[in-house]
C-alpha positions as CSV (number, residue, x, y, z in Angstrom):
1,M,13.5,-24.8,-34.6
2,S,11.6,-26.6,-37.4
3,L,9.5,-24.9,-40.0
4,A,6.3,-26.2,-38.5
5,G,7.3,-25.0,-35.0
6,R,8.0,-21.5,-36.3
7,R,4.7,-21.3,-38.1
8,L,2.9,-22.5,-34.9
9,L,4.6,-19.8,-32.9
10,L,3.4,-17.2,-35.5
11,L,-0.1,-18.6,-35.3
12,V,-0.5,-17.6,-31.6
13,P,-0.3,-13.7,-32.1
14,T,-2.5,-14.1,-35.2
15,L,-5.2,-15.8,-33.2
16,V,-4.8,-13.2,-30.4
17,G,-5.5,-10.6,-33.1
18,V,-8.6,-12.4,-34.3
19,A,-9.8,-12.7,-30.7
20,T,-9.2,-9.0,-30.1
21,L,-11.3,-8.1,-33.2
22,V,-14.1,-10.3,-32.0
23,F,-14.0,-8.8,-28.5
24,A,-14.1,-5.3,-30.1
25,F,-17.2,-6.4,-32.1
26,L,-19.2,-6.8,-28.9
27,H,-17.8,-4.0,-26.8
28,L,-17.0,-1.2,-29.2
29,V,-20.0,-1.3,-31.5
30,P,-22.3,1.8,-31.3
31,G,-25.2,1.5,-28.9
32,D,-25.8,-0.8,-25.9
33,P,-25.7,-4.5,-26.8
34,V,-27.9,-5.3,-23.8
35,E,-30.6,-2.9,-24.9
36,I,-30.4,-4.3,-28.5
37,M,-30.8,-7.9,-27.3
38,L,-33.6,-7.3,-24.7
39,G,-35.3,-4.2,-26.2
40,E,-35.9,-0.8,-24.7
41,S,-38.9,-2.1,-22.6
42,A,-36.9,-4.7,-20.7
43,A,-37.0,-4.7,-16.9
44,P,-34.0,-3.1,-15.2
45,A,-33.3,-6.3,-13.3
46,D,-33.1,-8.3,-16.5
47,V,-30.8,-5.6,-18.0
48,A,-28.5,-5.7,-15.0
49,T,-28.4,-9.6,-15.0
50,L,-27.6,-9.8,-18.7
51,R,-25.0,-7.0,-18.5
52,H,-23.3,-9.0,-15.7
53,E,-23.4,-12.2,-17.8
54,L,-21.8,-10.5,-20.8
55,G,-19.2,-8.8,-18.6
56,L,-20.3,-5.3,-19.6
57,D,-20.3,-4.1,-16.0
58,R,-16.6,-4.5,-15.6
59,P,-13.7,-2.2,-16.8
60,L,-12.9,-2.8,-20.5
61,A,-9.3,-3.9,-19.8
62,V,-10.3,-6.4,-17.1
63,E,-13.0,-7.9,-19.4
64,Y,-10.6,-8.1,-22.3
65,V,-8.0,-10.1,-20.3
66,R,-10.8,-12.3,-18.9
67,F,-12.2,-12.9,-22.4
68,L,-8.7,-14.0,-23.7
69,G,-8.2,-16.3,-20.8
70,R,-11.6,-17.9,-21.2
71,A,-11.2,-18.2,-24.9
72,A,-7.8,-19.9,-24.5
73,C,-9.5,-22.5,-22.3
74,G,-12.3,-23.0,-24.8
75,D,-14.9,-21.1,-22.9
76,L,-16.8,-18.8,-25.3
77,G,-19.6,-17.9,-23.0
78,R,-23.3,-19.0,-22.9
79,S,-25.7,-18.7,-25.8
80,I,-28.8,-16.6,-24.9
81,A,-31.0,-18.2,-27.5
82,Y,-30.0,-21.8,-27.0
83,R,-29.5,-21.6,-23.2
84,M,-26.3,-23.6,-23.4
85,P,-22.5,-23.0,-23.8
86,V,-21.6,-21.5,-27.1
87,T,-18.9,-24.2,-27.6
88,R,-21.6,-26.9,-27.6
89,V,-23.8,-25.0,-30.1
90,I,-20.8,-24.5,-32.4
91,A,-19.6,-28.1,-32.0
92,S,-23.1,-29.3,-33.2
93,R,-22.9,-27.3,-36.4
94,Y,-19.2,-27.2,-37.3
95,P,-19.1,-30.8,-38.7
96,A,-21.8,-29.8,-41.3
97,T,-19.6,-26.8,-42.4
98,L,-16.5,-29.0,-42.7
99,E,-18.5,-31.5,-44.7
100,L,-19.7,-28.9,-47.1
101,A,-16.3,-27.2,-47.5
102,A,-14.6,-30.5,-48.0
103,A,-17.1,-31.5,-50.8
104,A,-16.8,-28.2,-52.5
105,F,-13.0,-28.4,-52.3
106,L,-13.0,-31.8,-53.9
107,I,-15.3,-30.6,-56.7
108,A,-13.0,-27.7,-57.3
109,L,-9.9,-29.9,-57.5
110,V,-11.5,-32.5,-59.7
111,A,-13.0,-29.9,-62.1
112,G,-10.3,-27.3,-62.0
113,V,-6.9,-29.0,-62.1
114,P,-7.4,-31.5,-64.9
115,L,-9.1,-29.0,-67.1
116,G,-6.3,-26.4,-66.4
117,V,-3.7,-29.0,-67.2
118,A,-5.4,-29.9,-70.5
119,A,-5.7,-26.2,-71.4
120,G,-2.0,-25.6,-70.6
121,V,-0.8,-28.6,-72.7
122,A,-2.8,-27.5,-75.7
123,P,-3.1,-23.7,-75.8
124,G,-5.5,-22.4,-78.4
125,S,-7.3,-25.7,-78.8
126,A,-11.0,-26.3,-78.3
127,V,-10.2,-27.7,-74.8
128,D,-8.4,-24.5,-74.0
129,R,-11.3,-22.3,-75.2
130,I,-13.7,-24.4,-73.2
131,A,-11.5,-24.1,-70.1
132,R,-11.1,-20.4,-70.4
133,G,-14.8,-19.9,-70.9
134,A,-15.7,-22.1,-67.9
135,S,-13.2,-20.2,-65.7
136,L,-14.6,-16.9,-66.8
137,L,-18.2,-18.0,-66.2
138,G,-17.4,-19.5,-62.8
139,A,-15.6,-16.4,-61.7
140,C,-18.4,-14.0,-62.8
141,L,-21.3,-15.9,-61.3
142,P,-22.0,-14.8,-57.7
143,T,-23.1,-17.5,-55.2
144,V,-26.2,-15.6,-54.3
145,W,-27.3,-15.9,-57.9
146,L,-25.9,-19.3,-58.8
147,G,-27.4,-21.1,-55.9
148,P,-31.1,-20.2,-56.6
149,L,-30.4,-20.9,-60.3
150,L,-29.2,-24.5,-59.6
151,V,-32.2,-25.0,-57.3
152,L,-34.6,-23.8,-60.0
153,L,-33.1,-26.1,-62.6
154,F,-32.1,-29.3,-60.8
155,A,-34.5,-29.3,-57.8
156,I,-37.7,-27.6,-59.1
157,R,-37.7,-28.0,-62.8
158,L,-36.0,-31.4,-63.2
159,G,-36.7,-32.8,-59.7
160,W,-33.4,-34.6,-59.5
161,L,-32.1,-33.2,-56.2
162,P,-33.6,-32.0,-53.0
163,V,-33.9,-28.2,-52.4
164,S,-32.5,-28.1,-48.9
165,G,-31.5,-30.0,-45.8
166,R,-28.7,-32.3,-44.9
167,G,-28.4,-36.1,-44.4
168,T,-27.9,-37.7,-47.8
169,F,-25.4,-37.4,-50.6
170,A,-28.2,-35.8,-52.8
171,N,-28.6,-33.0,-50.2
172,L,-24.9,-32.2,-50.5
173,V,-24.6,-32.0,-54.3
174,L,-26.2,-28.5,-55.0
175,P,-24.6,-26.6,-52.1
176,A,-21.2,-28.1,-52.7
177,T,-21.4,-27.4,-56.4
178,T,-22.5,-23.8,-55.7
179,L,-19.6,-23.3,-53.3
180,G,-17.0,-25.1,-55.4
181,L,-17.5,-23.7,-58.8
182,G,-15.9,-20.3,-58.0
183,M,-12.8,-22.0,-56.6
184,A,-12.7,-24.3,-59.7
185,A,-12.6,-21.2,-61.9
186,V,-9.6,-19.9,-60.0
187,L,-7.8,-23.3,-60.2
188,I,-8.4,-23.6,-64.0
189,R,-6.8,-20.2,-64.7
190,L,-3.9,-20.8,-62.3
191,T,-3.2,-24.3,-63.4
192,R,-3.2,-23.3,-67.1
193,A,-0.8,-20.4,-66.5
194,T,1.6,-22.5,-64.4
195,M,1.6,-25.4,-66.9
196,L,2.3,-23.0,-69.8
197,S,5.3,-21.7,-67.8
198,A,6.5,-25.1,-66.7
199,L,6.3,-26.6,-70.2
200,R,8.7,-23.9,-71.4
201,A,11.4,-24.8,-68.8
202,A,14.8,-26.0,-70.0
203,H,14.5,-29.4,-68.2
204,V,11.2,-30.1,-70.0
205,R,12.8,-29.4,-73.4
206,T,15.7,-31.7,-72.5
207,A,13.3,-34.5,-71.5
208,R,11.5,-34.2,-74.8
209,A,14.8,-34.2,-76.7
210,K,15.7,-37.4,-74.9
211,G,12.5,-39.0,-76.2
212,V,10.6,-39.1,-72.9
213,P,6.9,-39.9,-73.5
214,E,4.7,-36.8,-73.6
215,W,2.4,-38.0,-70.7
216,R,5.5,-38.4,-68.5
217,V,6.8,-35.0,-69.5
218,V,3.5,-33.4,-68.6
219,L,2.7,-35.3,-65.4
220,V,6.2,-35.8,-63.9
221,H,8.4,-32.9,-65.2
222,A,5.9,-30.1,-65.7
223,L,3.0,-30.7,-63.3
224,R,5.5,-31.4,-60.5
225,N,7.0,-28.0,-60.8
226,A,3.5,-26.4,-61.1
227,A,2.3,-28.2,-58.0
228,A,3.6,-25.7,-55.4
229,P,1.7,-22.6,-56.6
230,I,-1.4,-24.7,-57.3
231,A,-1.3,-26.2,-53.8
232,T,-0.8,-22.8,-52.2
233,V,-3.7,-21.2,-53.9
234,A,-5.9,-24.3,-53.3
235,G,-5.1,-24.1,-49.6
236,L,-5.9,-20.4,-49.5
237,Q,-9.2,-21.1,-51.3
238,A,-10.0,-23.9,-48.8
239,G,-9.7,-21.4,-46.0
240,A,-12.0,-19.0,-47.9
241,L,-14.5,-21.9,-48.3
242,L,-14.7,-22.3,-44.5
243,A,-15.2,-18.6,-44.0
244,G,-17.5,-18.1,-47.0
245,T,-20.3,-20.6,-46.4
246,V,-22.7,-18.1,-45.0
247,I,-24.6,-17.4,-48.2
248,T,-24.6,-21.0,-49.5
249,E,-25.8,-22.4,-46.2
250,T,-28.5,-19.8,-46.0
251,I,-29.7,-20.5,-49.5
252,F,-29.9,-24.3,-49.0
253,A,-30.8,-24.3,-45.3
254,W,-27.6,-26.2,-44.6
255,P,-27.3,-26.6,-40.8
256,G,-23.7,-25.4,-40.6
257,L,-21.8,-22.6,-38.9
258,G,-22.5,-20.0,-41.6
259,R,-26.3,-20.4,-41.2
260,L,-25.8,-20.4,-37.4
261,V,-24.2,-16.9,-37.6
262,I,-27.3,-15.5,-39.5
263,Q,-29.6,-17.1,-37.0
264,A,-27.6,-15.7,-34.1
265,I,-27.7,-12.3,-35.6
266,D,-31.5,-12.5,-36.1
267,A,-31.9,-13.6,-32.5
268,R,-29.5,-10.9,-31.2
269,D,-27.5,-13.6,-29.5
270,Y,-24.2,-11.6,-29.3
271,P,-22.2,-14.3,-27.4
272,L,-23.0,-16.9,-30.1
273,V,-22.2,-14.4,-32.9
274,Q,-18.9,-13.6,-31.1
275,G,-18.1,-17.3,-30.8
276,C,-18.9,-18.2,-34.4
277,V,-16.8,-15.3,-35.8
278,L,-13.9,-16.4,-33.6
279,V,-14.1,-20.0,-34.7
280,I,-14.4,-19.1,-38.4
281,G,-11.5,-16.7,-38.1
282,A,-9.3,-19.2,-36.3
283,S,-10.2,-21.9,-38.9
284,Y,-9.1,-19.6,-41.7
285,V,-5.9,-18.7,-40.0
286,A,-5.1,-22.4,-39.2
287,V,-5.7,-23.5,-42.8
288,N,-3.5,-20.7,-44.2
289,T,-0.7,-21.7,-41.8
290,L,-0.9,-25.3,-43.0
291,T,-0.9,-24.1,-46.6
292,D,2.2,-22.1,-46.0
293,V,4.0,-25.1,-44.4
294,A,2.9,-27.3,-47.3
295,H,4.1,-24.7,-49.9
296,R,7.6,-24.6,-48.3
297,L,7.8,-28.4,-48.2
298,L,6.8,-28.7,-51.9
299,D,9.2,-25.9,-53.1
300,P,12.8,-26.9,-52.3
301,R,14.0,-23.3,-52.8
302,L,11.8,-22.1,-50.0
303,R,12.6,-25.1,-47.8
304,D,16.4,-24.7,-48.3
305,G,16.1,-20.9,-47.5
């Protein structure tokens, strides 16, 4: 069986585990979810109706099997707040989250990898000090603090960019930058470390002894060897971006899946919360699986093994 086929087979039990945790979130939390959603003064008939819709009037094992079967078919229930299937609500918000995560990922790659390469090529130089300082600053600044700071500076003080919303490139700049700077800091440090190690390799010394131009030594011989760990960490960070947009989307009123989770929690819409968590978890697992496959394809030692 091919590598991709083996990884896809391993993906199935992982997704089942994610679905099990999501199921437990609704059924095993302290208290009665129906009373939490409707309030203690709700009519008994309304309580009984909602309990039946959520499947809380059936044995736990029966409902668990039913939930897995429906989830496998793409049925995540019906949203109480939006009065429509959960899958439709999520489908209307998921593209916004993908757009934000992709923009943040691009910012992190463009800012992190070249700066890390430059720092690794010239350790101890001014560029290296700037890169290390930027990576330390990016790693220390929490999103919940960085986002409002960027809004205060670029939206309110300078008036260059809009505060919130989605629709234009200008709306994307601040939330994508807020989300991408933390990942850029990780990539700077990782790229610098891997380049320092790659430039000490025997084949790099041989290439320099043969008179190969320095730019070719760096880009072809060193960076090629450093690409596998960089791609692996970048892929893991991409999965984290999809799962970590809640704070950023809330700060900038970005109409994505992260903000939808907060709205569903506020509305006590348990089916929608359940569906959002399941989709976010499945997205993270899928990205990690693709990253693992890419790492094995980039590294001949793993591929041959």
